ZAMARGU-4260 file (C-alpha; in steps of 0.2 Angstrom, whole numbers, plus 5000, padded with zeros to 4 digits):
<rodrens>
0) 5738/6321/5537 | 5738/6323/5556 | 5737/6308/5567 | 5720/6302/5574 | 5721/6311/5591
5) 5726/6327/5583 | 5712/6326/5571 | 5700/6324/5586 | 5706/6341/5593 | 5707/6351/5577
10) 5695/6343/5565 | 5696/6352/5548 | 5702/6370/5544 | 5689/6382/5550 | 5691/6395/5537
15) 5682/6409/5546 | 5692/6424/5538 | 5680/6437/5547 | 5686/6434/5564 | 5700/6421/5565
20) 5690/6410/5577 | 5698/6394/5583 | 5682/6385/5583 | 5669/6384/5569 | 5655/6397/5572
25) 5637/6391/5576 | 5626/6396/5561 | 5608/6397/5567 | 5601/6404/5551 | 5586/6394/5544
30) 5588/6401/5527 | 5601/6410/5516 | 5601/6424/5503 | 5602/6420/5485 | 5613/6432/5476
35) 5601/6433/5461 | 5587/6423/5453 | 5593/6407/5446 | 5608/6406/5457 | 5613/6389/5465
40) 5622/6394/5481 | 5630/6381/5492 | 5617/6385/5506 | 5599/6389/5503 | 5589/6381/5517
45) 5596/6374/5533 | 5588/6357/5531 | 5598/6354/5515 | 5614/6361/5522 | 5622/6371/5536
50) 5640/6376/5539 | 5641/6370/5557 | 5633/6354/5552 | 5645/6352/5537 | 5660/6354/5549
55) 5654/6339/5560 | 5649/6329/5545 | 5666/6331/5537 | 5675/6328/5553 | 5666/6311/5556
60) 5670/6306/5538 | 5688/6310/5541 | 5689/6300/5557 | 5680/6285/5550 | 5690/6285/5534
65) 5674/6288/5523 | 5668/6297/5509 | 5655/6308/5517 | 5646/6310/5533 | 5629/6315/5539
70) 5622/6321/5555 | 5605/6317/5562 | 5593/6321/5576 | 5596/6304/5585 | 5604/6287/5582
75) 5588/6280/5577 | 5585/6294/5565 | 5602/6289/5557 | 5597/6271/5556 | 5580/6276/5549
80) 5588/6286/5535 | 5600/6272/5531 | 5587/6258/5530 | 5575/6269/5520 | 5587/6267/5505
85) 5580/6250/5503 | 5564/6245/5494 | 5548/6236/5500 | 5552/6217/5497 | 5570/6219/5500
90) 5577/6207/5514 | 5589/6213/5527 | 5599/6201/5539 | 5601/6209/5556 | 5611/6203/5571
95) 5600/6196/5584 | 5608/6205/5599 | 5606/6224/5595 | 5599/6239/5605 | 5581/6238/5609
100) 5576/6253/5599 | 5585/6246/5584 | 5576/6230/5586 | 5559/6239/5587 | 5563/6250/5572
105) 5567/6235/5562 | 5553/6224/5568 | 5539/6236/5571 | 5542/6249/5558 | 5552/6243/5543
110) 5542/6226/5542 | 5526/6237/5540 | 5536/6247/5527 | 5538/6230/5517 | 5556/6225/5522
115) 5559/6207/5526 | 5570/6203/5541 | 5581/6188/5545 | 5589/6189/5562 | 5605/6178/5566
120) 5619/6178/5578 | 5632/6188/5568 | 5645/6184/5581 | 5642/6165/5580 | 5643/6152/5567
125) 5648/6162/5551 | 5642/6147/5540 | 5625/6150/5547 | 5626/6169/5544 | 5631/6165/5526
130) 5616/6154/5523 | 5605/6168/5530 | 5613/6181/5518 | 5613/6170/5503 | 5595/6164/5506
135) 5602/6146/5504 | 5591/6144/5488 | 5575/6146/5498 | 5573/6165/5496 | 5582/6179/5487
140) 5599/6185/5494 | 5599/6199/5507 | 5602/6217/5501 | 5611/6221/5517 | 5618/6214/5534
145) 5616/6226/5549 | 5625/6223/5565 | 5634/6231/5580 | 5653/6231/5581 | 5651/6225/5599
150) 5633/6220/5603 | 5622/6228/5616 | 5620/6222/5629 | 5629/6206/5629 | 5646/6213/5622
155) 5649/6200/5609 | 5662/6205/5596 | 5658/6204/5578 | 5672/6201/5565 | 5668/6215/5553
160) 5681/6209/5540 | 5675/6192/5539 | 5656/6197/5539 | 5660/6210/5525 | 5669/6197/5514
165) 5654/6185/5516 | 5641/6199/5513 | 5650/6206/5497 | 5652/6188/5490 | 5633/6188/5489
170) 5630/6206/5484 | 5624/6213/5501 | 5629/6229/5509 | 5637/6230/5526 | 5630/6242/5538
175) 5639/6243/5555 | 5634/6252/5571 | 5650/6257/5578 | 5643/6266/5594 | 5651/6255/5607
180) 5669/6256/5601 | 5670/6273/5591 | 5683/6276/5577 | 5696/6277/5591 | 5695/6258/5593
185) 5690/6253/5576 | 5686/6260/5558 | 5674/6247/5550 | 5675/6255/5533 | 5694/6250/5532
190) 5688/6232/5536 | 5675/6231/5522 | 5660/6239/5529 | 5649/6250/5517 | 5640/6261/5530
195) 5645/6265/5548 | 5633/6274/5560 | 5634/6280/5577 | 5622/6286/5591 | 5633/6301/5594
200) 5623/6304/5610 | 5635/6291/5618 | 5654/6292/5617 | 5657/6305/5603 | 5647/6318/5612
205) 5651/6310/5629 | 5642/6321/5642 | 5624/6316/5642 | 5619/6333/5635 | 5614/6330/5617
210) 5605/6318/5606 | 5613/6314/5590 | 5616/6302/5576 | 5630/6301/5563 | 5632/6291/5547
215) 5647/6288/5536 | 5648/6280/5519 | 5661/6272/5509 | 5656/6278/5492 | 5648/6293/5483
220) 5634/6283/5477 | 5629/6278/5494 | 5632/6295/5500 | 5620/6302/5488 | 5606/6290/5493
225) 5609/6294/5511 | 5609/6313/5508 | 5592/6311/5499 | 5585/6302/5514 | 5592/6315/5526
230) 5585/6330/5516 | 5568/6322/5512 | 5565/6314/5529 | 5572/6330/5537 | 5579/6322/5553
235) 5594/6334/5554 | 5604/6338/5569 | 5603/6357/5573 | 5618/6368/5573 | 5620/6370/5592
240) 5619/6351/5594 | 5632/6349/5580 | 5644/6360/5590 | 5641/6350/5606 | 5646/6334/5597
245) 5661/6342/5589 | 5666/6348/5606 | 5664/6331/5614 | 5674/6323/5600 | 5689/6333/5605
250) 5691/6323/5621 | 5686/6306/5615 | 5703/6298/5616 | 5706/6304/5634 | 5689/6298/5640
255) 5690/6282/5631 | 5707/6278/5638 | 5700/6281/5656 | 5684/6272/5653 | 5691/6256/5646
260) 5704/6255/5660 | 5690/6258/5673 | 5679/6245/5664 | 5692/6232/5664 | 5695/6234/5683
265) 5676/6233/5687 | 5674/6218/5676 | 5689/6209/5685 | 5681/6213/5702 | 5664/6207/5697
270) 5671/6191/5690 | 5676/6186/5708 | 5661/6192/5717 | 5651/6178/5725 | 5634/6185/5719
275) 5639/6187/5701 | 5636/6172/5689 | 5643/6179/5673 | 5652/6194/5667 | 5651/6200/5649
280) 5666/6211/5644 | 5678/6207/5629 | 5696/6209/5630 | 5699/6202/5648 | 5716/6193/5649
285) 5728/6189/5636 | 5716/6178/5627 | 5703/6191/5626 | 5716/6204/5620 | 5721/6192/5606
290) 5703/6190/5601 | 5700/6209/5600 | 5716/6211/5590 | 5711/6197/5578 | 5695/6206/5574
295) 5703/6223/5571 | 5699/6231/5588 | 5711/6242/5599 | 5699/6241/5614 | 5683/6235/5620
300) 5675/6251/5626 | 5668/6256/5643 | 5652/6246/5643 | 5650/6229/5652 | 5636/6218/5658
305) 5634/6205/5672 | 5621/6193/5678 | 5618/6191/5697 | 5615/6173/5703 | 5598/6165/5703
310) 5587/6172/5717 | 5596/6188/5719 | 5585/6203/5714 | 5595/6214/5702 | 5583/6228/5706
315) 5589/6228/5724 | 5607/6230/5717 | 5602/6245/5706 | 5591/6254/5718 | 5605/6254/5731
320) 5619/6261/5720 | 5625/6279/5725 | 5639/6283/5713 | 5631/6275/5697 | 5616/6283/5691
325) 5601/6273/5687 | 5598/6278/5669 | 5598/6272/5651 | 5611/6277/5638 | 5630/6275/5639
330) 5647/6282/5635 | 5646/6298/5645 | 5659/6304/5659 | 5647/6298/5673 | 5644/6280/5676
335) 5627/6273/5673 | 5618/6257/5677 | 5602/6249/5670 | 5591/6234/5669 | 5590/6229/5650
340) 5575/6218/5653 | 5564/6233/5659 | 5574/6248/5651 | 5584/6248/5635 | 5577/6231/5629
345) 5559/6232/5635 | 5553/6232/5617 | 5559/6214/5615 | 5546/6201/5619 | 5553/6191/5634
350) 5554/6175/5624 | 5565/6184/5611 | 5576/6192/5625 | 5579/6175/5633 | 5582/6167/5617
355) 5597/6178/5613 | 5603/6178/5631 | 5596/6194/5639 | 5590/6187/5655 | 5580/6195/5669
360) 5595/6195/5680 | 5606/6205/5667 | 5613/6222/5673 | 5622/6234/5661 | 5635/6246/5666
365) 5642/6261/5657 | 5658/6265/5665 | 5663/6283/5667 | 5679/6292/5671 | 5677/6293/5690
370) 5689/6285/5702 | 5688/6266/5699 | 5689/6262/5718 | 5673/6272/5721 | 5664/6263/5707
375) 5670/6246/5714 | 5665/6251/5732 | 5648/6257/5726 | 5645/6240/5717 | 5651/6231/5732
380) 5639/6239/5745 | 5624/6238/5733 | 5628/6219/5730 | 5629/6217/5749 | 5612/6225/5751
385) 5605/6212/5739 | 5613/6199/5749 | 5605/6205/5765 | 5588/6204/5757 | 5590/6186/5753
390) 5582/6172/5764 | 5594/6166/5777 | 5594/6149/5769 | 5601/6156/5753 | 5613/6167/5762
395) 5620/6151/5770 | 5622/6142/5753 | 5632/6157/5747 | 5642/6159/5763 | 5646/6175/5772
400) 5651/6188/5759 | 5658/6202/5771 | 5675/6194/5771 | 5674/6189/5753 | 5670/6207/5748
405) 5684/6214/5759 | 5696/6202/5750 | 5690/6208/5734 | 5693/6227/5738 | 5710/6224/5745
</rodrens>
């Protein structure tokens, strides 16, 4: 079998004998001809199957080392389909630091569905996690544990291998959101996960021009259950969007290499900045690299977050950025910046946000493929504007930052 980077470019054989096209055609037909009454053709109605969608689904299954793949109209549609395989009364253990839309779907939709939810820091005390999964004698064992490979927006690294071992010990499925790191940096099914999902809107598509979700399963049994949900709930990805994701996947390795290199440089800059109190980005320095390797990760992706010091208004920083775009989402070629408390995680009550560490001062950056010096200079001038907006007394307590910023840039 071809190596990973070659698989990104070529995917699977196209088998278009009519034209010899290098890329798979986009089949826009909503329905297909039956050769005769009683026939069972491979394609009958596009909700149930489409050749363009098949190509993408088979490709992501190949890249994630899974049995079958499924393409959905969004990442949340993918999560919805996966969670819909459970029954009312089933209990799910979920990481307490996940994307705000995932938090809302779990808490605001599936609890009404009848699922019971237990949240825990999956990147923290694994004994506590095991007690949550087992029920600790007080409640029934969980049916599944759901978490992100690297959490959003605090960039905590989960140990898929150890979590999977604990979950399987108690008969729970392991559902991993691999959006932040992609199969380029980690393949969770190889580490014991049962289901992997992606917001393919992000790194896989990579250009902020398509909304998509992908799911890969480790077994045919799970695949059949996911396919039933996909076909009956109907949240499928249309053919043109499937092709856009396929095209984005071809350059995944090139983009991720550049984005991760840029993100590490930006994180190092922010670590030294006088207006920054904390930087969240795994893999910094030899110790961080060892932590990533120990948890089966080749890299940390291109997202980082940081907190400005008390009294500094993060909105002033964000409103003065010129290269970074003020926008939600991540993983695209252009750099984006956002305020989780008011944007991606606004669904979380403030008390819950603060409990898990998502402060009002937290800024999340998705680093693109621009020249990293332009990104650093942009952050520097925006932080300087925030400094200038501070009361003089606070400026004096921080000290003159002009020279400090010049030193950082040099």
